[in-house]
N, C-alpha and C positions, 0 to 999 in steps of 0.2 A: 169551955169552947162550947162555941153554937153550935145549931143543927145545920148541917151542907148536907142534903141528901134529900133523894125521891126514893122510894120504891118500888122494887120488881115485880114483887108478885105480890101485889098490895089489892084488893078486893074494893069493885067500887062500893060509891057514897050507900047506894041504895040499901046492899044489905046491912046487916049485922057485923060490925066489927068484931064480933067474939065468936063470929060462925066457925064453925067444926069441919068447913070443906078441908080438903087436904090439898097439896101443889098440885097432887096428880088430876084433881078433881078442875082445877083450872088452870088453864093454859098458858094466858096473858091477859093481861088488864090493859086496856086502854079509853081512857074515860069512863063513858057509861056501859061501855060492850064486853059482857063476859064468854070466855070461849069455852064451854064442856066436852065431858068426855067423848059426847058423841059425833064430834068433829076430830078428832083425834087424826083418821083417816086422811081428810082432806089437808089438815093442817099439815101433816108429812106428808103429802105429795105433792104437794104447794114448796116444802124447805128443801126437798131435794129434786125439783124439778131441775133447776140450773145443774146441776151433776148428771142427770139424763141426759137436757138438749149437752151438754159437753161433750158426753162418751159419744151419742148419735152423729152430734158432728165431726167428732175424729175418726171415726170409723166411716165415714162418707168421706172426708176428703181424702183417706188415704182408698180408697173403691176408686173415686173419680179418678185419684191421680195416677196409679197403677191400672186400672184396667180401661180408661178411658182416655189418659193422656198419654202413657206409653205408647212411644210409636208411631201414634196418630201426627197423620199430618195436616197444616193450619198455614191459610195461605194469612198472609203479611199486612194482608191492605183488602182484599175482596172477600167477600162474604159466597160468590159464587165462580168460583174459578173457571180460566180455560184452557184445556190440554190440548198442545197440536198435535195432531195426529200423522198421518202420509198422508192425505185429502182433506188435510184445512185442522180449524179449531172446532173442539166441544165444548159445552159449558159441562160442568158439575153438578151438581146438588147441592144446596146451600148448606154452608156449615160458616161456624164461629169461627173469626179470624185470630190471629194469635194473642196483637192484645187483649180479646176479651177473655181467653182464657186464662191470659195473667190474670185479668182482671175479677173474674169468677173465683178463682185461687185464692188470691190477696182477701175477696170482701168472705170467703169461709173461713180463713181461719181468724178476720177480726171477730168475726160473731161467735168463734169456737172461745177464743178467748175474753173474751164476756162473757159468755158462759161461762167458764172459768176463778176469773174475778168474784163472780154473783156466788158463787160457789164459797170460795177460799178466804173471801173477804170476811164475810159473817160469819166462818168457821172457824174465826181466831175470839171473840166473845164466848160461843159456844163449849171451844177448848178450856175459855181460863175460867168460867164457872165450874166444868166438870173436874179439873186439875185442884181446882180451892176447897171444891166441897168433897175431894178426895184425898188428897194430900198437901193441898193446901200449895199456894206461890207468897215466894218474895217479892217486896216491892217492885225491884229492878228485872224481876222476872217476867212480873203482868205488863212495866212497862215496853220491855223487849218485845212482845207478844203481841199486845200493842201497833205498838210501832212501825215491826222489821216483819211481823208474822211470823217469828222463828220463836223457837223455846230455847233459853240460857241453855250451855252442856252441863249444869246443874242440874236443870228441870229433866232434861232429855234425858241422862241415864239415871232418873233417880228410879223407874221401875219399867216393868214388860210394857204397858201401857202407855206409859206416857212416852217410849220409845217409838211408837209405832206412830201417836199423834207426831211426835216431830220429824218424823219420815216422810209422815206424810204433808207435812207445813212446809218440808224442805220440796220435796215433791213437786207441789204445789210453785213453788216459784221459780225452781228449775223449769217445769212444762211451760209457763208462762211467758219463760227464754229462750224455748226451744226454736220455733219458728222457723231461724235462721238454718237447719237443717232438713227440716222439710224444703223450702224453697232454693237451699242449694243442690238439693239432689235432681233437680229438675236442668238440664240441659238444653237450650236450642240449639238446631245444628242445622246452615242450613242448606239444602242439598234436593237432587232431583228425584222425584220416589217415585218408581212404577206405578200407576194405575192398575187395580187388578179386573176392574168388571168396567165396561161403559157400556151407557143405555143411549142412541143402540146401538148396539154390535154393529163395529167398525168391520172393513171389509180387510183380506189379510191383504201382508205383503209380498212380491213378486220379485225371486230374485232368477237371474239367467243364472244355467243348468247344460249339460253337455252327457248327454248319450253316450254310454261306449260302442264305439266302431260305427259311429256314424256322421257322416261329413256333411257339414251345413256349406254354402258358399264362398263364407268366407274364411272358412275353414281350408274349400278348397286354393282359395288367392295366398293364403299362408302359405300354402307349400306349392306353389305354382311361380311366387312372385316374391325376387330377393327384397324390393322397397319395404312391401308387407310386414314382411317378418322386423327389416328392418326401423319400422317404426314401430310396430311393438314392443323393441328391446329401448329405445325411446321414450317409452308412451309410462313406461315402470318405473323407473324412479320416481318421475310425480307422482305415483299412485304410493310409493313408499314413504314420499316425502310427507302427505297427509295423514297417513296411517302414524308413523314412528316416529320418535323425538330423539333424542340423545341418551334415554335411559336403554338400563340393559335388557330389563323383562324380558327376565328369564322364563321357560315354559309361556308366554303367551302366544298367541298365535292370532291372526287381522287380515280382516278383510275389508276391502274399500269396497260401495255398491252404491251407486244414486237411488237406491229406493230408500235406502235411510237419510235420505238428504234433511227431510224436513223435519225430522224425530230432534229431538232433544238428547242429551248427551245421560245415559242412564236405566234409557229403553232398554228392556227387555224380550228378544227375539225368540220363538219357541222351539224354533228346529232352523239348521240353517248351515251348509256346505261352508268350513274355512281348510286355507293349504296348511298341510302339516310337516315339517321338516324338523328332524330334532338330533342334535349332535351327540352321539354315545360318550366318545370319547378323540381328543387330541393326543399323538403319540410322537411328542417330537424325536429327531436323527440324532443321533448323539453321535454318531461314526459316519462319517462318508464312503465309508461300504456297502453300507446300509442303504444308500441312496437308488434306484433301480442304477442299471446300467444306460439304459438309454436314454434318461435325465441326464447322468453326469455326462456323459457321450456330445450330447448336441447344448448343452448349458440350460440354466434353468430360465431365461429370459427369450429362447429358442423354442424351450420346452412350451412355454406357456403361448408361447402366436401360434404353436402350432396344433397347439389340444383345442382352438375356434376351427379349426377343420373339421370338427367334431358337431360344432355349433351351430346354429340357425343364425347367427349373423355373425359377419365379418369380424377379423381383430378389431379391437379399438384402439387409441389410444390408451395406456394404460399408465397409471402412476402410481409414487412411492404410495404404500400402505393396502396395495392391493393382494389377497388373499385368495388365489384363484385353485381351485381342486381339475387334477385333468379328468382325461377321460380314462376311465376304465382300462387301466394298463395290458389287462390280461386276457382281456373279453369287449375290445372298443368295437361301438357301436355309434351310427350316424343319427344325427337329430333325424335325419330323411326315412330313414327305416321304420318309426312312427306309426304303428293300425292302428292308433287310437283306442286300443284294449282299457281298461281297465286293472291297471297293476299299482302295485306300493314294492317301491325301490328302495333295499336295504342293504348294503355294499361298505366296503370300505375304498378309501379313494388318496391317491399323494395329493398332500397341500402342499403349493408352493407358498411361501410368505417374501413379499420385496420389502422391508421393512427399513431401509437406510439407502445412500444417494452419496454418491463423492467421498468416500472416507468417513461415512459417519456425519458430513456437515448435514445433512437431510433427511434424521432419522424421527420416524413414529413410534419408536416404543424407546422406553425409559430405560432399559437393559432388555439384554437377553443372555437366558442362564447359560454359563460358560460348560455347561455339559453338553451344552446344544451346538448341534457341530454348522456353520456358521458359512456360504460360501461367498466367496468375494469376486466376483469379477473383474479379471486383471486389466482389461481396458478402462472401465467404466468408475471401479471400484463400489459399482452396488453389492449391496449384502442381500443374501437369500437366505433362507431359514424354511428344513421340509418338516413335515407332519403326516403323520396317517390318518386322515380322518375317518370314525366309523359313524355312519347317519343313516334315519330312517326319513323317507320321501313321500309322499301322498298328498292326503285330506283326513278330516276330520269332522264326523257330526258334534253338531251342538244340539242338545236334545234339553226337553222343558225347562224352556226360558234359562239355560244356561252361557246363554251368551248376551252381553249387550254392546249397547252403541258408547264405543267408551271419546270418541269426539266426533265432529262435525263427518258424517258420510261411512263413519269407521266402526267396524261391528268387530269383536274381541270375546275370547272364550273368559265363561268366569270362574273355571272348574275345570278340572282332568278333563283332557277329549282322548279318544282313543282312536290310533292311525287306521284308514281302510282305503282299498285302492282307490284313482281314479283315475280317469281318463284321459287327463292332463299330466300326468305324471310326470312322462315318459319327456315330454316338452319343456317342462320347465323345468329339469332336474340338467338337462341339457343347453339352456339359456338362460340359467342362473349365473355364470361367471361374466357372462359378458353382462351383465345387472349390476354385478356388485362393480366392475370396477364404475362404470358409470355414480356408484353410490358414492364409490371414493374419492371419485371427482367431485362430485358435490359437496360429499361430508356435513351434510345436514341433519339426518335422518339416522345414523351411525354413531356409536358412542366411541368417548378417546380411546386411541389405540395405547397412549401414554404409560397405564398405569400395568392393565391386566389385559395382558394379548390374548390370553387364550378367549376372555368374554367378549375379548373386539373381535375375535375373528368368530367364535360363534355365532351374536349377534350380525354379523355382518351375510356368513351363509341363511340363517332363517330371514334375512329381509331379502332377498335377493332371490329367495326361491319363492317367497310370498308373495312378492310384486311381481315375479316374470308366472307365475298361476293365475295371480287375478286380472292383470293386461289380458291374455289368453282367453281367459273365462268372458271377461267381456265382450272381447270382441270377436269370437268363436262360438259362443253361446249358439246351438240351437233346439233349446227347451228351456221352462222352465219353470220356478218350483213355489209352489205357495206355504208361506208361513204365517200361524197366527204371531201377533205380538200386544206388546203393554207399553201403551205410552208414558212416558214419565212427564212430571210436573214438578216445576220451581217450588220450593214449598220451605215452611219452616219443621221441622220432625223433632218431636220432644223426647229425647233419652233421656229415662230415668235409671238413677242411683237406688235401687227398692230398700237394699239392706236400710242406707240410710233412710228413707221412710218409714221401715218397721222399727226403728228403735226412735225415731219421732212418736207411734204409734204406742209403744211399750211405754214409753213416759207417761202419756195419756191415758193412757187407761190404767197404770199405775196408781193414779188418782182417783180411777173409779176401785178399784180393788180397794185400797187403803180408807177409802171414804167407807165403802159395805162398812170394813173391820171396825172404823171410828164406830161407826153407828148402832151395832153389836154391842161394842165394848161401852159404849154409853148407854144403849139400855138395861144393859147387866147393873153396870156401877153405881146410875145416879137412881136418886129416887126424885131428883126437880125434872119437869116435862121441858119437852123441845122447844127452844128458845125461836122461835119463827121471825120474827121481825130485831134484828138486832139492832138498826140502826140509830136506836136511844138509850141502848142499854147501858150504855157507861149512867146517863139521868136517872138510871130508875135501879139504882143499888144502893140500896141501906149503909151507908157508911159512916153512922155515929160514931160509931166506938173506934175507928181507926183515928189518929195521932194526926196531928194537917203536917205537910211534908216537910223535912228540914231545909227545903232548898224550893221555896213558894213561886211562883210566877214573879219575875224581876219585875213583871210593870204595876202588880196586884200583890201589895201587901197583906198576902192572908190568901183564903182557901177561897171561892167561889160559890155562891149561892144561888139556886134557880129559883126562880118563882115563877107561877103561872097568874098573869094575873088579864081579866077579862080575855083569855084564849091568846093570848099574847106570851114567850117566852120571857122573862128578863132577870138579866143577871147581876147579882151583889156582891161586894166586897164584905167578907163575915169582918 
């Protein structure tokens, strides 16, 4: 068989072919250039440079994603976004856009994968030389290593060093394909985000307030004029319609204010007073004898109409679905006895729920428990249920930016609030039944009564008190309260699944760790110098003693021989 090889560790022609220099003194030969021991350090640095770059880029990407991108707001189109305040729009500092951030991440991942490829691809020939030096490789093992950059199972389990090397190659393949783990960890959510610091500082927002026992001219008109009082009741459902929808929203308290009309939703308010009404319990009467005698004697419909004698508004037209709590039967108080003192009311009252008329033809509740006492009016067939409700009414303060603008002109709590006395508590409690009747008539800002009667009644009472209190403070305020606020900006916010990011980083750093172990093993197990440039390693192997392959290339009948002719590499069939 003819010779078909070139030599990987061959001394240049200018030196004696019988030179006694060892492989440890000659790192590689390319043409007439010989690299000696004094350049070992530089050769090693150049060899592991892709590994170092890969490690640095991996850590940099994670730091960039976790500490810069996560939770940060980005505009989709503008470098200088404008945030809407109560007094106009203000520009924000220059910032990259969301598409630019995505481009930066993608570019960093591409560079990181290039660095990984620059390390792993040459690693195959370095591994092949080491394994052939120490243990030997079968022809098919070498083919699999060069073609797929993986060890065959036979070689993988041959020894502990081979196992470590095989794990390194496998990790390189996995790490190079793991970018979806990182990119999939970032979710871009469109939302309104409060801006915590603005320059220049913005003026505080102003809310109407009422001091205890201080009567304004508007409040005097309210007490003296029936038309004024009726007008307040008529306005209240409109404010409820602005603030509330058909969801139950248990534990939520809302206030409508023109002061926040210009602000975007999710803007936060430092401190503001909200109407507070909490229903602690609804205990349905199950036996007729537990209905108060006064109500039983006059009938539920007359009891409802009579209760409005204690209200600032006259008796309205009542609709099916109305749930009206009566005056305090043991200690009734008239609305006009209000001293505008700051109070909080906690008591139990009898509630009458008109849930059906015409013998069930027009019902608003899917079913009433058979254990609940139902009064059916003999003349009309209207059906009523009775319950004792226990509630607390007053006002609550949002502090520490715990209130948000939930919808246009509407402020709501974003956390628990504590009830406090307020000058308008007494009037709002007395006005709420009339407002509740109007809300039932409009049937737009209350939940459905069909499925859960208790939730419907609770929502109706909370909304009616809130609307009454809100209208009173809008019309009768005699003072003002200032509050700082944080306007919100509509933007894209990155939410990062950090466990996925750290899994990706662990895969990348496993390459660094296993590569260091490989380099240590190689320095101890191999007597050959580290191959720096492996691009032409296949041409520099002395394969004279190897038999020709049993399966030569189908287009070439025999082996291939590379010859250099005037600086040109040419192939010939042997």
